[in-house]
Backbone as CSV, one residue per row, in Angstrom:
resi,resn,N_x,N_y,N_z,CA_x,CA_y,CA_z,C_x,C_y,C_z
1,MET,147.325,129.704,102.768,147.365,128.338,103.233,146.022,127.931,103.846
2,HIS,145.449,128.806,104.606,144.178,128.502,105.246,143.095,128.241,104.206
3,ARG,143.133,128.989,103.122,142.143,128.850,102.065,142.254,127.485,101.377
4,SER,143.459,126.959,101.142,143.623,125.659,100.488,143.130,124.521,101.383
5,ILE,143.253,124.659,102.679,142.732,123.636,103.593,141.200,123.623,103.511
6,THR,140.622,124.768,103.437,139.169,124.859,103.353,138.668,124.224,102.058
7,ARG,139.356,124.497,100.943,138.964,123.871,99.678,139.105,122.366,99.744
8,SER,140.149,121.897,100.361,140.382,120.457,100.480,139.265,119.814,101.302
9,LYS,138.906,120.460,102.394,137.833,119.932,103.228,136.507,119.944,102.464
10,ARG,136.286,121.019,101.727,135.049,121.132,100.951,134.994,120.050,99.879
11,THR,136.120,119.801,99.207,136.175,118.773,98.178,135.913,117.403,98.787
12,ASN,136.517,117.131,99.942,136.287,115.853,100.619,134.814,115.716,101.024
13,PHE,134.235,116.808,101.472,132.834,116.793,101.878,131.937,116.440,100.695
14,TYR,132.149,117.102,99.548,131.343,116.829,98.365,131.591,115.418,97.833
15,THR,132.823,114.954,97.936,133.131,113.580,97.522,132.392,112.587,98.410
16,ASP,132.411,112.833,99.714,131.701,111.957,100.644,130.190,111.969,100.380
17,ILE,129.642,113.135,100.117,128.216,113.242,99.810,127.885,112.443,98.548
18,ALA,128.724,112.539,97.532,128.494,111.802,96.286,128.560,110.295,96.531
19,LEU,129.503,109.855,97.354,129.619,108.424,97.677,128.375,107.938,98.430
20,ILE,127.913,108.735,99.369,126.718,108.371,100.132,125.508,108.312,99.205
21,LYS,125.395,109.278,98.312,124.276,109.313,97.364,124.286,108.070,96.476
22,ASN,125.451,107.687,95.974,125.558,106.488,95.144,125.210,105.224,95.931
23,ALA,125.675,105.143,97.172,125.375,103.974,98.001,123.874,103.865,98.263
24,LEU,123.229,104.991,98.546,121.780,104.981,98.779,121.022,104.593,97.519
25,SER,121.487,105.063,96.382,120.851,104.722,95.123,120.947,103.219,94.846
26,ARG,122.108,102.643,95.080,122.281,101.197,94.880,121.421,100.410,95.863
27,ALA,121.365,100.859,97.115,120.548,100.172,98.123,119.072,100.237,97.756
28,LYS,118.622,101.378,97.277,117.218,101.545,96.865,116.885,100.600,95.716
29,SER,117.760,100.522,94.739,117.546,99.642,93.596,117.500,98.184,94.032
30,HIS,118.406,97.809,94.903,118.466,96.424,95.408,117.191,96.078,96.171
31,MET,116.738,96.974,97.037,115.530,96.725,97.827,114.295,96.660,96.934
32,ALA,114.234,97.478,95.907,113.095,97.450,94.983,113.028,96.107,94.254
33,LYS,114.185,95.592,93.837,114.222,94.292,93.172,113.778,93.179,94.119
34,ARG,114.255,93.233,95.358,113.864,92.210,96.344,112.378,92.270,96.650
35,ALA,111.833,93.471,96.788,110.410,93.624,97.087,109.558,93.114,95.929
36,THR,109.960,93.430,94.704,109.222,92.966,93.531,109.221,91.445,93.462
37,LYS,110.359,90.854,93.720,110.466,89.395,93.681,109.599,88.764,94.773
38,ALA,109.632,89.310,95.972,108.842,88.768,97.086,107.352,88.897,96.814
39,LEU,106.924,90.053,96.321,105.506,90.256,96.038,105.026,89.382,94.888
40,SER,105.874,89.171,93.924,105.515,88.315,92.794,105.272,86.891,93.271
41,GLY,106.154,86.392,94.123,105.990,85.044,94.679,104.741,84.942,95.529
42,THR,104.460,85.977,96.310,103.280,85.980,97.164,102.011,85.996,96.320
43,LEU,101.994,86.792,95.272,100.827,86.872,94.397,100.550,85.531,93.734
44,ASP,101.591,84.857,93.271,101.419,83.538,92.664,100.863,82.546,93.679
45,ASN,101.350,82.609,94.909,100.890,81.717,95.971,99.416,81.963,96.284
46,VAL,99.021,83.210,96.375,97.624,83.550,96.648,96.730,83.078,95.506
47,LYS,97.173,83.241,94.278,96.388,82.803,93.121,96.188,81.295,93.154
48,GLU,97.227,80.532,93.462,97.119,79.074,93.546,96.134,78.662,94.639
49,LYS,96.231,79.292,95.802,95.334,78.949,96.911,93.890,79.320,96.596
50,THR,93.686,80.439,95.905,92.340,80.853,95.527,91.736,79.868,94.534
51,ASP,92.527,79.433,93.563,92.050,78.448,92.593,91.681,77.133,93.280
52,LEU,92.511,76.699,94.213,92.243,75.464,94.949,90.969,75.595,95.784
53,LEU,90.796,76.732,96.448,89.601,76.967,97.249,88.351,76.953,96.370
54,GLN,88.421,77.578,95.220,87.280,77.595,94.300,86.920,76.181,93.852
55,GLU,87.917,75.375,93.546,87.658,73.985,93.148,87.013,73.210,94.291
56,ASN,87.503,73.386,95.516,86.947,72.680,96.669,85.496,73.073,96.916
57,ILE,85.181,74.341,96.798,83.804,74.805,97.006,82.889,74.237,95.926
58,THR,83.354,74.250,94.692,82.559,73.705,93.595,82.277,72.223,93.813
59,ASP,83.292,71.465,94.200,83.109,70.037,94.474,82.130,69.816,95.618
60,TYR,82.225,70.610,96.659,81.334,70.463,97.812,79.889,70.726,97.411
61,VAL,79.664,71.789,96.638,78.301,72.136,96.210,77.735,71.050,95.297
62,VAL,78.572,70.495,94.420,78.110,69.454,93.505,77.755,68.183,94.274
63,HIS,78.550,67.808,95.260,78.331,66.560,95.995,77.275,66.685,97.097
64,LYS,77.073,67.894,97.628,76.117,68.090,98.721,75.272,69.344,98.458
65,PRO,74.384,69.292,97.467,73.637,70.503,97.100,72.639,70.960,98.169
66,ILE,71.964,70.036,98.840,70.976,70.418,99.852,71.662,71.069,101.047
67,LYS,72.747,70.483,101.505,73.492,71.042,102.626,74.067,72.419,102.261
68,SER,74.546,72.561,101.041,75.089,73.844,100.578,74.009,74.916,100.556
69,LEU,72.834,74.556,100.092,71.725,75.493,100.061,71.329,75.903,101.479
70,GLY,71.286,74.931,102.382,70.965,75.227,103.782,71.977,76.165,104.411
71,LEU,73.247,75.932,104.157,74.292,76.819,104.698,74.171,78.226,104.119
72,ALA,73.861,78.320,102.835,73.717,79.630,102.198,72.545,80.400,102.801
73,VAL,71.416,79.709,103.027,70.251,80.351,103.626,70.578,80.788,105.054
74,LEU,71.222,79.918,105.820,71.595,80.245,107.202,72.524,81.457,107.253
75,MET,73.559,81.464,106.407,74.505,82.582,106.399,73.817,83.872,105.956
76,GLY,72.925,83.783,104.980,72.184,84.961,104.533,71.314,85.524,105.640
77,THR,70.680,84.637,106.405,69.841,85.063,107.523,70.672,85.753,108.600
78,VAL,71.812,85.154,108.943,72.680,85.723,109.988,73.229,87.080,109.540
79,ILE,73.729,87.164,108.344,74.275,88.423,107.838,73.180,89.483,107.741
80,GLY,71.996,89.087,107.249,70.874,90.014,107.156,70.453,90.544,108.522
81,TYR,70.477,89.664,109.530,70.117,90.077,110.890,71.068,91.166,111.404
82,PHE,72.374,90.938,111.220,73.362,91.896,111.721,73.379,93.192,110.912
83,ILE,73.109,93.122,109.634,73.075,94.335,108.816,71.828,95.161,109.150
84,HIS,70.705,94.477,109.354,69.449,95.162,109.641,69.482,95.827,111.016
85,LYS,70.178,95.225,111.948,70.246,95.712,113.323,70.930,96.996,113.396
């Protein structure tokens, strides 16, 4: 009798382990899908903002070439100063 109780407990233990394993597998799959979807949306958003920024910079340089050149020289001087130091 004692032996059959032990087998029953062991069977329940393995059944519980299998249920936990399946639940973790489903949770992992669900989280991977959510992460992929979130990152995909974020990547699209970053691409749109980068394209918009590039257009704005191009328009600024075309409309104000002297000021753009002055800013580029100033930034180059400042960056060069800090790198050289």
